[in-house]
C-alpha positions in Angstrom: 0.0 0.1 0.0 1.5 3.2 -1.0 0.7 6.5 1.0 2.0 10.1 0.5 4.2 11.0 3.4 6.4 13.7 4.3 9.4 13.7 6.9 9.8 16.1 9.9 11.9 19.2 9.3 14.8 18.2 11.3 16.1 21.9 11.7 13.3 21.9 14.7 12.7 19.7 17.7 10.2 16.9 16.7 9.1 13.8 18.7 10.1 10.4 18.0 8.3 7.6 19.8 9.9 4.2 19.6 8.3 0.9 20.3 10.7 -1.6 22.1 10.2 -5.5 21.5 11.4 -6.0 17.9 12.2 -2.5 17.4 14.8 -1.1 19.6 15.9 -4.8 20.6 15.6 -7.9 18.2 13.6 -9.9 20.5 9.9 -9.9 21.9 11.5 -9.9 25.6 8.6 -11.3 27.5 8.3 -14.2 25.0 12.0 -14.8 25.4 11.8 -14.7 29.1 9.1 -17.2 28.9 10.6 -19.7 26.6 14.0 -19.5 28.7 11.8 -20.3 31.5 9.6 -23.1 29.9 12.5 -24.9 28.4 12.4 -28.8 27.8 9.8 -31.2 25.8 7.4 -31.0 28.4 6.7 -27.3 27.9 6.5 -27.4 23.8 2.7 -26.9 23.9 3.1 -23.9 26.0 5.9 -22.3 23.9 3.8 -22.9 20.7 0.9 -21.3 22.3 2.7 -18.2 23.3 4.0 -17.9 20.0 0.6 -18.1 18.5 -0.8 -15.4 21.1 2.2 -12.8 20.3 1.8 -13.2 16.4 -2.1 -12.6 16.7 -1.7 -9.8 19.2 1.0 -8.0 17.2 -0.7 -8.4 13.8 -4.0 -6.8 15.4 -6.0 -10.1 15.6 -6.1 -10.3 19.5 -6.6 -7.9 22.4 -3.5 -7.0 23.9 -4.6 -7.1 27.5 -5.9 -10.6 27.0 -2.7 -11.7 25.3 -0.6 -10.2 28.0 -2.4 -11.8 30.7 -2.5 -15.1 28.9 1.3 -15.1 28.3 2.0 -14.4 32.0 -0.3 -17.1 32.9 1.5 -19.5 30.9 5.0 -18.2 31.9 5.7 -19.5 35.5 7.8 -16.1 35.7 9.6 -15.0 38.8 11.1 -11.9 39.9 14.6 -13.0 39.3 13.7 -14.1 35.6 12.9 -10.4 35.1 16.1 -9.2 36.8 18.3 -11.6 34.6 16.7 -10.5 31.4 17.3 -6.9 32.4 20.8 -7.6 33.0 21.4 -9.2 29.7 19.1 -7.0 27.4 22.0 -4.9 26.0 22.9 -8.0 24.1 20.0 -7.9 22.1 20.0 -4.1 20.9 18.9 -4.2 17.3 22.2 -3.6 15.2 22.4 -0.1 13.8 19.9 1.3 16.2 22.6 3.1 18.2 23.5 5.0 15.1 19.8 6.1 14.5 19.5 7.2 18.1 22.9 9.0 17.7 21.6 10.9 14.7 18.6 11.8 16.5 20.3 13.2 19.5 22.7 15.0 17.4 20.0 16.9 15.8 18.3 17.6 19.2 15.1 15.6 18.7 12.9 14.4 21.7 13.1 10.7 21.9 10.6 8.4 23.6 10.0 4.9 24.6 6.6 3.6 24.9 6.2 -0.2 25.4 3.7 -2.7 26.3 6.4 -4.9 27.7 8.0 -4.2 31.1 9.9 -1.2 32.5 12.3 -3.3 34.3 13.5 -4.5 31.0 13.1 -1.3 29.0 14.9 0.9 31.5 18.7 -0.2 30.8 18.2 0.4 27.0 16.8 3.7 27.7 19.5 4.6 29.9 22.0 3.2 27.3 20.3 5.7 24.7 20.2 8.6 26.9 16.5 8.6 27.1 15.4 10.1 30.4 13.3 8.6 32.9 10.1 10.8 32.1 10.3 9.7 28.4 10.2 6.0 28.9 6.9 4.2 29.6 6.3 0.5 30.0 4.3 -1.9 32.4 5.1 -2.7 35.9 4.5 -6.3 37.1 2.7 -7.4 40.2 4.5 -10.3 42.2 3.4 -12.3 45.4 5.5 -12.9 48.7 7.3 -16.1 47.0 8.6 -13.8 44.1 6.1 -15.2 41.3 5.0 -12.7 38.8 1.2 -12.9 39.1 0.0 -10.0 36.8 0.5 -6.4 35.9 -0.3 -3.1 37.7 -3.1 -1.5 36.1 -2.3 1.3 33.8 -3.0 2.4 30.1 -0.2 0.3 28.7 -1.9 -3.1 30.2 -4.8 -2.6 28.1 -5.9 -2.5 24.3 -5.5 1.2 22.7 -3.0 2.0 25.8 -0.5 3.5 23.6 -2.9 6.0 22.0 -4.2 6.8 25.3 -0.6 7.6 26.7 0.2 9.4 23.7 -2.9 11.7 24.0 -2.0 12.6 27.5 1.6 13.5 26.3 0.1 15.8 23.9 -2.3 17.3 26.3 0.4 18.0 28.7 2.7 19.6 26.3 5.3 17.2 26.2 5.5 16.4 22.3 7.0 19.1 20.2 7.1 19.5 16.4 6.0 16.8 14.2 5.2 13.5 16.3 6.8 10.3 14.7 5.7 7.0 15.7 8.1 4.0 15.2 7.3 0.1 15.7 6.6 -3.2 14.4 3.0 -4.0 15.7 -0.5 -2.9 15.0 -0.6 -0.9 18.5 2.1 1.2 17.2 0.1 1.9 13.8 -3.0 2.6 15.8 -1.4 5.5 17.5 -1.2 7.2 14.0 -4.5 5.7 13.0 -5.9 7.7 15.9 -4.6 10.7 14.7 -2.2 11.1 17.6 1.0 10.8 15.3 1.6 12.9 12.1 3.8 10.0 10.8 4.1 6.2 11.2 7.1 4.2 10.4 6.5 0.5 10.2 9.7 -1.3 11.1 9.9 -4.9 9.8 13.9 -5.4 10.4 13.1 -7.9 13.3 9.7 -8.9 12.7 7.4 -8.1 9.6 3.9 -8.2 10.4 1.7 -8.5 7.3 -1.3 -5.9 8.4 1.5 -3.4 9.5 3.4 -3.6 6.4 0.1 -3.0 4.3 -1.0 -0.3 6.4 2.2 1.8 7.0 2.6 5.2 5.1 6.3 4.3 5.3 7.5 0.7 5.9 11.5 0.2 6.4 12.9 -3.5 6.2 16.3 -2.6 7.5 17.8 -0.1 10.0 20.1 1.0 7.2 16.9 2.1 5.4 15.7 3.8 8.6 19.0 5.8 8.9 19.0 7.0 5.3 15.4 7.8 5.6 16.3 10.2 8.6 
């Protein structure tokens, strides 16, 4: 699908909002954590079910809140599993993304991360890229007294349409300046643009190409090199 689009004037300060999983990093962090936790042949069905849930949710075929709850239910995740993932998440930075972030920082653009994942895992990458704490948004998990992760704290990003809700609030509070550009691989990222809350959506297919996202995106990049050249 071909659409007309215009890039922001980089001489002014614009707002670039990045998705996290399969965009800034190469993996779906929750799914990777779960699969590490569910190793062995006895957990094959659970791992396959998680893959199906993620693919359907990212392609806009399944409510995000339902998919998140179901993946957590299957995961048997514990607090220490999230800590271990956070400690090693820098190993999964998308190759070339550091150059993209460096370019945008050099041009004094405002960078944000909005993720349906978990803040504990997002935070190390935000710090690596110099994105301050008040421009990174993700979910917090809920754990029981034994350290088992049993749910997600209530907030916009734990629900369907949460990214749009959060971006709307940021706009109303004056946080977003200039042209608002949303970048991501999933339908929840595209939805921010479809809801009129981003001026441009750049679909990112370099780690996971979602057919519906590629079809609908006004501009779609298959490699980080394409994204860097575009900017």
